[in-house]
C-alpha positions as CSV (number, residue, x, y, z in Angstrom):
1,X,-41.5,-146.4,33.1
2,X,-41.3,-150.0,34.3
3,X,-43.4,-151.2,31.3
4,X,-41.0,-149.3,28.9
5,X,-37.9,-150.9,30.4
6,X,-39.0,-154.5,30.4
7,X,-39.4,-154.9,26.6
8,X,-36.0,-153.2,26.0
9,X,-34.4,-155.6,28.5
10,X,-36.2,-158.6,26.9
11,X,-35.0,-157.5,23.4
12,X,-31.4,-157.1,24.7
13,X,-31.6,-160.5,26.3
14,X,-32.8,-162.2,23.0
15,X,-30.3,-160.3,21.0
16,X,-27.5,-161.3,23.4
17,X,-28.6,-165.0,23.3
18,X,-28.6,-164.9,19.5
19,X,-25.0,-163.4,19.5
20,X,-23.8,-166.1,21.9
21,X,-25.4,-168.9,19.8
22,X,-23.9,-167.5,16.6
23,X,-20.4,-167.3,18.2
24,X,-20.8,-170.8,19.5
25,X,-21.6,-172.0,16.0
26,X,-18.5,-170.1,14.7
27,X,-16.3,-171.7,17.3
28,X,-17.6,-175.2,16.4
29,X,-17.1,-174.6,12.7
30,X,-13.5,-173.3,13.2
31,X,-12.7,-176.1,15.7
32,X,-14.1,-178.8,13.4
33,X,-12.0,-177.5,10.4
34,X,-8.9,-177.5,12.5
35,X,-9.5,-180.9,14.0
36,X,-10.2,-182.4,10.6
37,X,-7.2,-180.8,9.1
38,X,-4.5,-181.3,11.9
39,X,-6.0,-184.1,14.1
40,X,-6.8,-183.8,17.8
41,X,-3.3,-183.6,19.5
42,X,-2.0,-181.0,17.1
43,X,-4.9,-178.6,17.4
44,X,-4.5,-176.3,20.3
45,X,-7.1,-174.3,22.1
46,X,-5.3,-171.0,21.4
47,X,-5.3,-171.9,17.6
48,X,-9.0,-172.5,17.7
49,X,-9.6,-169.2,19.7
50,X,-7.5,-167.3,17.1
51,X,-9.5,-168.8,14.2
52,X,-12.8,-168.0,15.9
53,X,-11.8,-164.6,17.0
54,X,-12.4,-165.2,20.7
55,X,-10.4,-165.6,23.9
56,X,-9.3,-169.1,25.0
57,X,-11.3,-168.5,28.2
58,X,-14.5,-168.0,26.2
59,X,-14.1,-171.4,24.6
60,X,-13.5,-173.1,28.1
61,X,-16.6,-171.3,29.6
62,X,-18.7,-172.6,26.7
63,X,-17.3,-176.1,26.4
64,X,-15.5,-176.9,29.6
65,X,-12.5,-178.5,28.1
66,X,-10.8,-179.4,24.8
67,X,-12.5,-182.8,25.0
68,X,-15.8,-181.2,25.7
69,X,-15.3,-178.9,22.6
70,X,-14.4,-182.0,20.5
71,X,-17.5,-183.8,21.6
72,X,-19.7,-180.8,20.7
73,X,-18.0,-180.7,17.2
74,X,-18.7,-184.4,16.7
75,X,-22.3,-183.9,17.8
76,X,-22.6,-181.1,15.3
77,X,-21.2,-183.2,12.5
78,X,-23.5,-186.1,13.2
79,X,-26.5,-183.7,13.3
80,X,-25.5,-182.0,10.0
81,X,-24.6,-178.7,11.5
82,X,-24.4,-176.9,14.9
83,X,-27.9,-175.4,14.5
84,X,-29.3,-178.9,14.1
85,X,-27.4,-180.2,16.9
86,X,-29.5,-178.1,19.3
87,X,-32.8,-179.6,17.8
88,X,-34.1,-182.9,19.5
89,X,-33.1,-185.9,17.5
90,X,-36.7,-187.0,16.9
91,X,-37.5,-183.5,15.4
92,X,-34.7,-183.5,12.8
93,X,-36.1,-184.0,9.4
94,X,-34.5,-187.2,8.3
95,X,-35.3,-188.9,11.7
96,X,-38.8,-187.5,11.8
97,X,-39.3,-189.0,8.3
98,X,-38.1,-192.5,9.7
99,X,-40.6,-192.2,12.6
100,X,-43.6,-191.1,10.6
101,X,-43.1,-193.8,7.9
102,X,-45.6,-196.7,8.4
103,X,-44.1,-199.3,6.1
104,X,-41.3,-201.1,8.0
105,X,-39.0,-201.8,5.0
106,X,-39.3,-198.2,3.8
107,X,-38.6,-197.2,7.4
108,X,-35.2,-199.2,7.3
109,X,-34.4,-197.8,3.9
110,X,-34.8,-194.3,5.3
111,X,-32.8,-195.2,8.3
112,X,-30.0,-196.6,6.2
113,X,-30.0,-193.4,4.1
114,X,-28.9,-191.4,7.0
115,X,-25.8,-193.3,7.6
116,X,-23.5,-192.3,4.7
117,X,-23.9,-188.6,5.4
118,X,-23.1,-189.2,9.2
119,X,-20.0,-191.1,8.4
120,X,-18.8,-188.6,5.7
121,X,-19.2,-185.7,8.0
122,X,-18.2,-187.3,11.4
123,X,-15.8,-190.0,10.2
124,X,-12.7,-187.8,10.1
125,X,-13.3,-186.7,13.6
126,X,-14.0,-190.2,14.9
127,X,-10.9,-191.5,13.2
128,X,-8.9,-188.7,14.9
129,X,-10.5,-189.7,18.2
130,X,-9.8,-193.4,17.8
131,X,-6.1,-192.5,17.1
132,X,-5.8,-190.2,20.2
133,X,-7.9,-192.1,22.8
134,X,-5.2,-194.7,23.6
135,X,-3.0,-191.9,25.2
136,X,-5.7,-189.7,26.8
137,X,-8.2,-191.1,29.4
138,X,-10.6,-188.3,28.8
139,X,-10.8,-189.2,25.2
140,X,-11.3,-192.8,26.0
141,X,-14.2,-191.8,28.1
142,X,-15.5,-189.6,25.3
143,X,-15.3,-192.5,22.8
144,X,-17.2,-194.8,25.2
145,X,-19.8,-192.1,25.7
146,X,-20.3,-191.5,22.0
147,X,-20.7,-195.3,21.3
148,X,-23.1,-195.7,24.2
149,X,-25.3,-192.8,22.9
150,X,-25.2,-194.3,19.4
151,X,-26.4,-197.6,20.9
152,X,-29.2,-196.1,23.0
153,X,-30.5,-194.2,19.9
154,X,-30.5,-197.4,17.8
155,X,-32.2,-199.3,20.7
156,X,-35.0,-196.9,20.5
157,X,-35.3,-197.5,16.8
158,X,-35.4,-201.4,17.5
159,X,-38.0,-200.8,20.2
160,X,-40.1,-198.9,17.9
161,X,-40.1,-201.8,15.4
162,X,-41.0,-204.2,18.2
163,X,-43.8,-202.0,19.4
164,X,-45.2,-201.9,15.9
165,X,-45.1,-205.7,15.8
166,X,-42.7,-206.0,12.8
167,X,-39.4,-207.0,14.6
168,X,-38.4,-210.6,13.9
169,X,-40.1,-212.8,16.5
170,X,-36.9,-214.8,17.2
171,X,-34.9,-211.6,17.8
172,X,-34.8,-209.8,21.1
173,X,-34.5,-206.0,21.2
174,X,-31.1,-206.3,22.7
175,X,-29.8,-208.6,19.9
176,X,-31.4,-206.4,17.3
177,X,-29.9,-203.3,18.8
178,X,-26.4,-204.9,18.9
179,X,-26.8,-206.0,15.2
180,X,-27.9,-202.5,14.2
181,X,-25.0,-200.9,16.2
182,X,-22.5,-203.1,14.5
183,X,-23.7,-202.9,10.9
184,X,-24.0,-199.0,11.0
185,X,-20.7,-198.6,12.6
186,X,-17.9,-196.4,11.0
187,X,-15.7,-199.6,10.9
188,X,-18.1,-201.3,8.5
189,X,-18.5,-198.1,6.3
190,X,-14.7,-197.8,6.2
191,X,-14.3,-201.4,5.2
192,X,-16.7,-201.1,2.3
193,X,-16.5,-197.5,1.2
194,X,-13.0,-196.3,2.3
195,X,-11.1,-199.6,1.7
196,X,-13.0,-201.4,-0.9
197,X,-14.1,-198.2,-2.7
198,X,-17.9,-198.8,-2.8
199,X,-19.9,-195.7,-3.9
200,X,-22.2,-194.5,-1.1
201,X,-25.3,-195.5,-2.9
202,X,-24.1,-199.0,-3.0
203,X,-23.3,-199.1,0.7
204,X,-26.7,-197.5,1.4
205,X,-28.5,-200.2,-0.5
206,X,-26.4,-203.0,1.0
207,X,-27.0,-201.6,4.5
208,X,-30.7,-201.3,4.0
209,X,-31.0,-205.0,2.7
210,X,-28.9,-206.3,5.6
211,X,-30.9,-204.4,8.2
212,X,-34.2,-205.6,6.7
213,X,-32.9,-209.2,6.6
214,X,-31.6,-208.8,10.2
215,X,-34.5,-207.0,11.9
216,X,-37.6,-208.0,9.9
217,X,-36.8,-211.3,8.4
218,X,-39.2,-212.7,5.9
C-alpha cells in the first residue's frame, strides 16, 4: 500500500507545483499590464488580484509586497517572460550564445543585440519606477538594487573578456564595467531611440561599435 500511495502523492505534488507556477505567471502578466498602463502608484493590489482571479493575500504570500511584485515583473520583462525569469541567466539562449561565441567582436555584437528588446520590454516599467521612487523609500531601494544587479552582470561580461585576454590593456575591469553599464543604460536608449527617433537596428549597431571601441580597442 505504501508503494501505491507515494507515486500518487508525488504526482499530486508535481501537479500542484505546476498550478502554482502557472498562477504566478498569470499574476505577473496581469500586474505587468496594469503597471504599464496605469503606472505604479495608480495600480492597486486589489486591482491586480481581480485581474489575475486570486485573493490579495495570495499575491502577498507569493511576492511579499507591492514593490516585491513590481521587482518580479521587471525581472520577467528583462528575461523575456516569467518562464525565462526562472532560468539562470547564463542558460538563457541569447546570453548562452554570447558566452559560447569565441570571436570577441562578434561577442559584443551579440551582447549589444540583447539590449533593444530589454529596453523595449522593461523600459515602461523602469520609467514608472523612476517616477515613483522619489516618494517611496522602498522603490528607491528597488531601483538601487536593480542597477546594482545590472552592473554585476555586466562586470561578469567584462571579466570574461579580460579572462580571454581581449580586454583593452589600458582598461581595468572596473572601468570597463562602468563604461558598459553607462552605454547600455535605459537613459542612453531613450536619448537615441525615444527622443531622437533612431530605429532599433541603428541603435544596436551604434552600441556594438561603441562597446567594441571602448572594451577592445584596436
